C-alpha positions in Angstrom: 9.2 45.3 15.9 11.6 46.5 18.7 14.3 49.0 18.0 17.4 46.8 17.6 19.5 49.8 18.8 17.8 49.6 22.2 18.5 45.9 22.4 22.1 46.6 21.6 22.5 49.2 24.2 20.6 47.6 27.1 19.6 43.9 26.2 19.1 43.0 29.9 16.7 45.8 30.6 14.7 44.9 27.6 14.6 41.2 28.5 13.5 42.0 32.0 10.5 44.1 30.6 9.6 41.2 28.2 9.7 38.8 31.0 6.8 40.5 32.6 4.6 39.2 29.8 3.1 35.7 29.5 5.5 32.9 28.5 8.6 35.2 28.1 10.8 32.3 27.2 9.0 32.2 23.8 9.7 35.9 23.0 13.4 36.5 22.5 16.2 33.9 21.9 18.8 35.7 23.9 21.5 33.4 23.2 20.9 33.5 19.4 20.6 37.3 19.5 24.0 37.6 21.3 25.7 35.1 19.0 24.4 36.9 15.9 25.4 40.4 17.3 28.9 39.2 18.3 29.5 37.8 14.8 28.1 41.0 13.2 30.4 43.2 15.3 33.4 40.9 14.5 32.7 41.1 10.8 32.1 44.8 10.7 35.4 45.5 12.6 37.2 43.2 10.1 35.5 45.0 7.2 36.6 48.3 8.5 40.1 46.9 8.8 40.0 45.7 5.2 38.6 48.8 3.8 41.4 51.0 5.6 44.0 48.5 4.3 42.5 48.6 0.7 42.7 52.5 0.8 46.3 52.5 1.9 47.3 49.9 -0.8 45.4 51.9 -3.5 47.5 54.9 -2.6 50.6 52.7 -2.7 49.7 51.6 -6.3 49.5 55.2 -7.4 53.0 55.9 -5.9 54.5 52.8 -7.5 53.1 53.6 -10.8 54.7 57.0 -10.7 58.2 55.1 -10.7 57.5 53.8 -14.1 58.5 50.4 -15.3 61.0 50.0 -12.4 58.0 49.7 -10.0 55.8 47.4 -12.1 56.6 44.2 -10.3 55.6 45.8 -7.0 52.5 47.2 -8.5 51.3 43.8 -9.6 52.1 42.4 -6.2 50.0 45.1 -4.4 47.1 44.9 -7.0 47.1 41.1 -6.3 46.8 41.8 -2.5 44.0 44.4 -3.3 42.1 41.8 -5.3 42.4 39.3 -2.4 40.9 42.0 -0.1 38.0 42.7 -2.5 37.0 38.9 -2.3 37.1 38.9 1.5 35.1 42.1 1.5 32.5 40.8 -0.8 32.2 37.6 1.4 31.8 39.8 4.5 29.1 41.8 2.9 27.2 38.6 2.0 27.5 37.3 5.5 26.3 40.7 7.0 23.3 40.6 4.7 22.5 37.1 6.0 23.0 38.2 9.6 20.6 41.0 9.1 18.0 38.7 7.7 18.5 36.3 10.6 18.1 39.2 13.1 15.1 40.4 11.4 13.5 37.0 11.6 14.3 36.8 15.3 12.9 40.3 16.0 9.7 39.6 14.1 8.7 37.1 16.8 9.4 39.4 19.8 6.5 41.4 21.2 6.4 45.1 22.1 7.8 46.3 25.4 5.1 47.2 28.0 4.8 50.9 28.9 6.0 51.6 32.4 2.5 52.5 33.5 1.2 49.1 32.7 0.3 46.9 35.8 2.5 43.8 36.0 0.5 40.6 36.1 0.5 37.1 34.7 -2.9 37.0 33.1 -6.2 38.5 33.1 -6.4 38.4 37.0 -3.8 41.0 36.9 -5.9 43.6 35.1 -7.0 46.7 36.9 -10.4 48.4 36.9 -10.0 52.0 35.9 -13.6 53.1 36.1 -17.2 51.8 35.8 -20.2 53.4 34.2 -24.0 52.8 34.1 -26.9 54.9 33.0 -28.1 55.7 36.6 -24.7 55.4 38.2 -25.8 52.6 40.3 -24.5 49.7 38.4 -26.2 47.1 36.0 -30.1 47.1 35.9 -31.8 44.4 38.3 -34.5 42.5 36.4 -37.7 41.4 38.2 -38.0 38.3 35.9 -35.7 35.5 34.8 -33.3 36.9 32.2 -32.8 35.1 28.9 -29.5 34.9 27.1 -29.1 36.6 23.5 -29.5 33.2 21.8 -33.0 32.6 23.2 -33.9 36.3 22.7 -32.4 36.5 19.1 -33.7 33.3 17.7 -37.4 34.5 17.3 -36.0 37.7 15.8 -34.1 35.9 13.1 -30.9 34.7 14.7 -30.1 31.5 13.0 -27.0 29.5 13.9 -28.3 26.2 12.2 -28.3 28.0 8.9 -24.8 29.3 9.4 -23.6 25.7 10.1 -25.4 24.5 7.0 -23.9 27.2 4.8 -20.4 27.0 6.2 -19.8 25.4 9.4 -19.5 25.9 13.2 -19.1 29.5 14.4 -20.8 31.1 11.5 -24.2 32.7 11.8 -27.1 33.9 9.7 -29.3 36.9 10.7 -32.6 37.5 9.1 -35.3 40.1 9.4 -35.4 42.2 12.6 -32.2 40.9 14.0 -30.4 41.7 10.8 -31.8 45.1 10.6 -30.8 45.8 14.3 -27.3 44.6 13.5 -27.0 47.0 10.6 -28.5 49.8 12.6 -25.8 49.3 15.2 -22.9 49.5 12.6 -24.2 52.5 10.9 -24.9 54.3 14.3 -21.2 53.6 15.3 -19.7 54.8 12.0 -21.9 58.0 12.2 -20.6 58.8 15.7 -17.0 58.1 15.0 -17.1 60.2 11.8 -19.5 63.1 12.6 -18.6 63.5 16.4 -15.0 62.1 16.7 -13.5 63.2 13.3 -12.5 59.9 11.8 -12.5 59.5 8.0 -14.8 56.6 6.9 -12.9 54.1 4.6 -13.9 51.1 2.6 -11.1 48.6 2.3 -10.4 45.2 0.8 -11.3 42.3 2.9 -8.3 40.3 1.6 -4.7 41.5 2.2 -1.3 40.3 1.3 1.4 39.0 3.6 3.3 42.4 3.7 0.3 44.1 5.3 -0.1 41.4 7.9 3.7 41.5 8.8 3.4 45.2 9.1 0.7 45.1 11.8 2.3 42.0 13.5 0.0 39.3 12.7 2.7 37.6 10.6 4.6 35.5 11.1 3.8 34.7 14.7 0.0 34.3 14.4 -0.6 32.7 11.0 -2.5 29.9 12.6 -5.1 32.5 13.6 -5.6 33.6 10.0 -7.8 32.4 7.2 -5.4 31.9 4.3 -6.8 32.3 0.8 -5.3 29.3 -1.0 -4.2 29.0 -4.7 -7.3 27.2 -5.8 -7.8 25.0 -8.7 -6.0 27.1 -11.3 -9.2 27.6 -13.2 -8.8 31.3 -12.9 -6.0 31.2 -15.5 -8.6 30.2 -18.0 -10.7 33.4 -17.5 -8.8 36.2 -16.1 -5.1 36.9 -15.9 -5.5 39.1 -12.7 -7.4 36.2 -11.0 -4.5 34.0 -11.9 -2.0 36.4 -10.5 -3.9 36.6 -7.2 -4.1 32.9 -6.9 -0.4 32.7 -6.8 0.0 35.2 -3.9 -0.2 34.7 -0.2 -3.5 36.4 0.6 -5.4 36.3 3.8 -8.9 37.4 5.0 -8.5 40.4 7.2 -8.7 39.6 11.1 -9.7 43.2 11.6 -9.7 46.4 9.5 -6.8 47.7 11.6 -4.7 45.8 9.1 -5.6 47.7 5.9 -6.1 50.9 7.6 -2.7 51.0 9.4 -1.0 49.9 6.2 -2.2 53.0 4.4 1.1 54.6 5.7 3.3 51.6 4.9 6.6 52.7 3.2 5.3 56.4 3.3 6.7 59.5 4.7 3.8 61.8 5.6 4.0 65.4 6.3 4.0 66.3 10.1 1.0 68.7 9.4 -1.2 65.8 8.4 -0.9 64.2 11.8 -3.1 62.8 13.4 -4.5 60.7 10.6 -7.8 59.3 11.9 -9.4 56.4 10.1 -12.4 54.2 10.6 -14.0 51.4 8.7 -17.0 48.9 9.2 -15.9 45.5 7.9 -16.3 41.8 8.7 -13.4 40.3 10.5 -12.3 36.6 10.0 -10.4 34.7 12.7 -9.8 31.0 13.0 -9.7 31.2 16.7 -6.9 28.7 16.9 -6.5 27.4 20.4 -10.0 28.5 21.7 -11.8 25.2 21.2 -14.6 24.8 23.7 -14.8 28.5 24.6 -18.0 30.4 24.2 -19.5 27.9 21.8 -23.0 29.2 22.4 -24.0 32.2 20.6 -22.2 35.2 19.0 -19.5 35.8 21.5 -16.7 34.0 19.7 -17.3 33.6 15.9 -15.1 32.9 13.0 -16.7 35.9 11.1 -18.0 39.0 12.9 -18.4 42.7 12.3 -16.4 45.6 13.8 -16.2 49.3 13.4 -12.5 49.9 13.8 -10.7 53.1 14.8 -7.1 53.7 13.8 -4.9 56.8 14.5 -1.5 57.6 13.0 0.0 60.2 15.3 3.1 62.2 16.4 5.0 60.2 19.1 4.7 63.0 21.5 0.8 62.8 21.5 0.2 59.0 21.4 -0.6 58.5 25.1 -3.0 61.4 25.1 -4.6 60.0 22.0 -4.9 56.5 23.7 -7.1 58.2 26.3 -9.1 60.1 23.7 -9.7 56.9 21.7 -11.0 55.1 24.9 -13.4 58.0 25.3 -14.5 57.5 21.6 -15.5 53.9 22.3 -17.0 54.7 25.6 -19.2 57.2 23.9 -21.0 54.4 21.8 -21.6 52.4 25.0 -23.0 55.6 27.0 -25.3 56.6 24.1 -26.7 53.0 24.0 -27.1 53.1 27.7 -25.1 49.9 28.3 -23.3 49.5 31.6 -19.5 48.9 31.2 -16.1 49.1 32.8 -12.7 50.1 31.6 -9.9 47.8 32.4 -6.2 48.5 32.2 -4.6 45.3 31.0 -1.6 43.9 32.8 1.7 43.0 31.1 0.6 39.3 30.8 -2.7 39.9 29.2 -1.7 42.5 26.5 -1.6 41.7 22.8 1.5 41.2 20.9 2.0 44.6 19.4 0.6 46.8 22.2 2.6 48.9 24.7 -0.5 49.8 26.6 -4.0 48.5 26.3 -7.4 49.4 27.7 -10.4 47.0 27.3 -13.9 48.0 27.7 -16.1 45.3 29.1 -19.9 45.5 28.7 -22.4 43.9 31.2 -24.1 40.8 29.9 -27.0 40.0 32.3 -27.4 36.3 31.2 -23.9 35.7 32.0 -23.9 37.9 35.2 -20.4 39.2 34.2 -18.6 41.8 32.2 -17.3 40.7 28.8 -14.8 42.4 26.5 -16.4 44.6 23.7 -13.5 46.8 22.7 -9.7 46.8 23.1 -7.8 50.0 22.4 -4.1 49.9 22.1 -1.0 52.3 21.7 1.6 50.4 19.7 4.0 53.2 19.8 6.6 52.8 17.0 6.3 49.0 17.1 4.1 48.6 14.0 5.6 51.8 12.3 9.1 50.1 12.4 7.8 47.1 10.6 5.9 49.2 8.2 8.6 51.9 7.7 5.8 54.4 8.4 7.5 57.8 9.0 6.9 61.6 9.1 9.3 64.5 8.4 9.9 66.4 11.7 10.7 70.0 12.2 14.4 69.3 11.8 13.7 67.7 8.3 14.6 64.3 9.4 12.4 61.2 9.1 10.9 59.9 12.3 8.7 56.9 12.9 5.0 57.6 13.7 3.1 56.1 16.5 0.1 53.8 15.6 -3.0 53.1 17.7 -6.1 51.0 17.1 -9.3 50.1 18.8 -12.8 48.8 18.3 -15.5 51.3 18.2 -17.2 48.8 18.7 -17.5 45.1 18.0 -20.8 45.0 16.4 -21.9 41.5 17.2 -21.1 41.7 20.9 -22.8 45.1 21.1 -25.8 43.4 19.5 -25.6 40.7 22.3 -25.5 43.5 25.0 -28.5 45.3 23.6 -30.6 42.2 23.4 -29.8 41.1 27.0 -29.9 44.5 28.6 -33.0 45.8 26.8 -35.0 42.5 27.1 -38.6 42.4 28.5 -40.5 39.9 30.4 -42.4 38.7 27.3 -39.2 38.2 25.3 -39.4 41.3 23.3 -36.5 43.8 23.1 -36.9 47.6 23.6 -34.9 49.4 20.9 -32.4 52.0 22.5 -33.4 55.7 21.7 -30.4 56.3 19.6 -31.1 53.4 17.4 -34.7 54.2 16.7 -34.0 56.6 13.7 -32.1 53.8 12.0 -35.1 51.5 12.5 -37.7 53.8 11.1 -38.8 54.8 14.6 -39.4 51.3 15.8 -39.5 51.1 19.6 -39.8 47.4 20.3 -38.6 44.3 18.4 -41.5 41.8 18.9 -41.6 38.1 19.5 -43.1 37.1 16.1 -41.0 34.3 14.9 -39.3 34.8 11.6 -40.0 32.0 9.3 -37.3 29.4 8.4 -36.4 30.8 5.0 -36.9 34.4 5.9 -39.6 35.0 3.1 
């Protein structure tokens, strides 16, 4: 959430920065904000006048009472006037509370302001290539045979889209045998690198969170349609377990990313400055309804309703957040380099950044079958945007509470990494060479063969 003090001081400048984002007219209702702010100022000024007048009258009451019975009639008149002031003050306080609620609702729908270093652009075409990397420094590998996509490569290894549809529906997938083992190896490898080499603390979190957690990181209220809501159910829980009945009455959601629970560790907390930075990671499934993406990437694993991700979250001192952003990009790059996967780093433009980000880098991995780079990680500095919603603070050297800065990024998306490994390490016979760093997680296996996994995985 934006700092309302900033909007009050220089609304035009803030609006100008917001207008560099996509669809700026949907971001801030300037007229409504000005109207509420004008009313707030008027009421506050009137409140100060009433309080001053009440104080003056209260002193008069004391002076009149000192006169004894002779001044009683004047005392009664002044006390009646004070009572009237009290009623008006109470009404003003009630309206001020309502205005704060309305302003809060208004600001919850407003995205973060882009950092001054973010390139200005309307959409992904305005993104800027920062650097590219490949194992030999010459770019993506050239194949001397027709390349297959990950669907054709993965199906004989146990990638089963039909079973996913049977069990749940479209954009859900089952993995069996070798492909499931490779998927697990990737997530374990990523966690080991992030914890053992980059200093993150591994966490296990709930896969279901409450509305407060999602409001804190910015998914609610604006992006509720992109979430999987956990409904109240049939009410049968009340027959068995009171705690289940309690949960069924709450607004709960499947996590779209473990950024949500990890960042909410510091919600409503004041942490010691000495504890910063707080570095957290978790491997979880992620659940997204992908509202508005109908028809996009319908083949394969690129766009699923359920996918796995190893997330990186850092809670840091405001003075260090942009250095940490660069560091976290390096943490994600390290995974791709160890896997030997060609990629490029993109600085996202203003029109392509996410809601809560001040600055974002995307890592895009090369997919031979698509003959293009595709996003595999997004690393963002949210500055104090999430912290203000979360009331996540630290006590600075002056002893005052100050908002932390929050950063998050994928280290990496496991499914998309699986896609990249299959396509970049494919062989002419349809087998897949196992990257060196993954072999210890696969019992020394060097190649995933083409033997078809039977239909029920037995």
